[in-house]
N, C-alpha and C positions, 0 to 999 in steps of 0.2 A: 664774550658777553652777548647774550641774545636778548633783544627787547621785543615788545609787542609791536605790531605793524602800525599802531597808532602813534608811535613816537617818531618824530622827525629825526633823520640821521644826525644832523648837527647837534640836536639836543641830547640824543643818546650817546654822542661821542664824549661828552664831558665826564660822565662816570667811568666810561671805558678808559679814557686817557688818564684820569686820576688813579685808577687801579693799576694801570700800566706803569706809570712812573713810581708808584709806591713799591711795586714788585721789582722793578728794574731801575733803581735810582741813577745808574750810570747812563741811562738813555738820554741823549741830548737832542737828536734830530729825528723827527717823525714825518713820514711822507703820507699824504692824503689825496684822495680823489677831489676833483673840482667841486663836487657837491658839498664839500666841507669848507669852502672858501667863505670869506667874510669875517664876521665877528669872532668866530672860533679861533682864527689865527691869532688875534689880539688876546683872547682869553688864555690861550696856551702860553703865550709869551709872558703875560702879567701874572697869572695865577700859578701856573706850573713851572714857569721860568725855563721853558724849552722852546725849540724852534719847530714850527709846523710849516712844512713846505708843501704847497699844492702842486701836484704833478698834472700838468695840462697836456692835452693833445695838441700837436703843432697845428697852427692855423693853415688853412687852405690844403689840407690833406684829404685825399679821396680814397674810399675803400678801406679795407683792413690794413692797419699798420701797427706794429708793436710799439707801444709807448714805454720808454724806459721806466722801470720800477713797477709800473702797474701790472705787468704780466705776472708778477709774483703772486699777487692777490687773485687774479683771474685763474691762474693755474691751480691754486689751492682750492678755489671754488669748484673747479672741474674735478679735482680729486674727490672732494666731498660729495659731489653729485653722483659719483660711481657707487656710493653706498645706497643701497635700495631704500633704507629707512629714511635717508635724507633727501631722496630724489623728489619727494613731495612733502608738503607740510602737514603731517598727521598729528602733531603734538598739540596738546591744549595749553601746556605751560612752557614758557621760555626756558626754564631750568631743565626740562626734559630734553629740549633741543640741544642745549649746551652739553648735556651729558652724552648724547648721541654723537655730537661733533667730536668730543674727546675720544669716544670709543672708536670712531672711524679713523681719527688721526693716529691713535695707538696701533690700530690694526695695520695701517699703512707703514708706520715706522717699524713694527715687528717684522713685517714681510720684507722690508728693505734690509733690515739687519740680518735676517735669516739667510738671505742671498749671499751676503758678505762673509758669513761665518763658515 
């Protein structure tokens, strides 16, 4: 789900998480970045009856260090940025960006499946 830049991540997370648990009712544990800490954790527990765990970077670490679970999201963003259409924000509507993200991920999956076939 893509939102306009004027929506704070924590506010935009509520409709995303609501749609996520509706689509995947068996989902019980959700990992999130430190930017989602605070009232959202309580909201997920009370409204969605799920567990939202904030994955934080270990204290007193210097330089680049892989943080467990966060690399999955960062890797996916890296894959999406390989798509020329998504490397810059050209779209006027969030729905168009969502569509291009789906196209880029379909392209990635088809290429990976073709290698195995």
